[in-house]
N, C-alpha and C positions, 0 to 999 in steps of 0.2 A: 216398596220402601216407605218408611214412615215419613209423614209430613214434616216432622221435627227431628230428623236424624242429625247427628253431630256434623256430618259432612255438609248438610244444607245450612246449618247454623254458621259454620266456619265460612262457607261460601258467601252467605249474606253479610257477615262481618267484613270480609275482604271487599265486597262490593261497596259497602258503606264507607270503608276507609278510602277506597279509590275515589269515591264521590266527594268525600270531605277534602282530600288532597286536591282534586280538580277544582272544586269551588274556591278553596283557599288560594290556589294559583290565579283563578280569575279575579278574585278580590285584589290580590297584589298587582296584577296587570292593570286593573282599573285605577288603583291607587297610584301606581307609577305614572300612568298617562295623565292623571289629574295633577300630580305633583309637577310633572314636566310642563303642563299647561300653565300652572300657577307661577313656576319659575320663569317661564317665557314672558308671561304677562308682567311680572315684577321687573324683569330686565328691561323690557321695552318701556315701561312706565318710568323707571329711573332714568333711562337715557333721554326720554322725551322731556322729563322734568328738568334734567340738567341743561338740555338744549334751550328749553323755555326760559330758565333762570338766566342763562348767558345772554339770551336775546333781550330779556327784560332789563338787565343791567346796562345794556347799551342804548336804551330808549332815551330820546332827548326831550320829548314833549308829551303831555297827557293824552293827546289824540292818538299818538303812535302807540302808547301803552294800552289804550282801549282797543285799538285795532289788533294788537298782539294778543290780548286776552281773548278776543272773539275768535281769532284764528286758532288759538290753542284749545278753546272749548268746543269748536265745531265737531271734531272727530270723536269726542268722548262717547256720545250716544251710540255711534256705529261700533266703536270698540267694545262697548259694554254688550251690545247685541251679539257681536262675534264671540266674545268670551262665553256668554250664556249658551250660544249655539254649540260651541265645542264641549262645554261642560255637560250639556244635556246629551250630546252624542256619546260621550264616555259613559255616562250613567245609563243610557238606554242600551248600549252594547253589553254592559255588565249585567243589567237586569235581564236582558234577553238570554244570556247564558244561564242565569239562575232559573229563569222560567222553563228553559229546556230541561234542566235537571229535575226541577220540581214536577214537571209534567211526566217525565219518564218514571220517576219514583211513584207518583200517584197511580199511573197506569199499572206498574208492576205490583203495587200493593193491592190495587183493586182486583187484578187477576188472581193474586194470592188468596185474598179473602173469598172471592167467588169459588175458587178451587177448593178451599177448605170447607166452605158451606156445602158444596156439591158432594165432596167425599164424605163428610159427616152425614149429609142427608141420605146418601146411598147406603151407608152403613147403619142408619138409624132404624129403630123398630117400626113395625107396621103401624100405620095410622099417624105417624109423625110428619107426614107430608105437609099438612096445613101449617105447622109450626115453621118448617123450613121455607115454605112459600112466603110466610109473613116476614121471615128474616131476609129473604131475597128481595121482597118488596121494600123493606127498610133500606137495604143496601142500594137499590135502584133510586130511591128517593134521595138518599144522601148524595149519590153520584150526580143526580140532576141538580141538587142544591149547590154542590161544589162548582159544577160547570157554569151555573147561572151567576154565582158570585164572582167567579174568575172572569167571565165575560163582562159583567157589569163593572168590575174594577178596571179592566183594560179600557173600557169606554170612558170611564170617569177620568182616568189618567190622560187619555187623548184629549178630552174636552178641556181639562185644566191646562195642558200644554198649549193647545190652540188659543185659549183665552189669554194666557200669559204672553204668547207671541203677539197677539193682536194688541194687547195693552203696551207691550214693549215697543212695538213699531209705532204706535200712536204717540208715545212719549218721545221717541226719537224724532218723529216728524215735528212735534211741538218745539223741541229743543232747536232743531234746524231752523224752523220758522222764526223763533224768538231771537236766535243769534243773528239771523239775516236782518231782522228789524233793528236790532241794536247796532249792527254794522252800518246800516243805512243812516241811522240817527247820528252815529258818531262822525260819519263823513259829511253830514249837513252842516 
């Protein structure tokens, strides 16, 4: 059967459509999870703000107001870290799904190109082996380059996430320390 038969073209189009629908579904799933996270965050923030305002309106002296402000500020860093953690979890799971699909397509395309080169090479005229060997070498070099770039990108993303985690935790620690200092100074 011909490498480019109508049946194979239709089959490839169906597979591409299935992949597109699957990826679109994954995007909507991630978007839905992110929307739910944001709605949940907004609801809790509004409730906490309302409660804080009620408490602030019942304050009788400046010392009590300072203590209330400190109390309300203390959990902000932890909540920000929690939000970031959930956000990154959603993004990572969506990215993982895309990575799986991209890897599967890459492997399928790589096999298809190699199969095409081999079939053309086998049907080629005598003496054309060197040309097809050069093409095969170029394909292998491209494959190695792609895999190296993919590996490097994954490592860079991991380093960036770790650096951000470290910085966020350091900021949270500083905020906790600073609010504790202000609290002690307000009580003195």
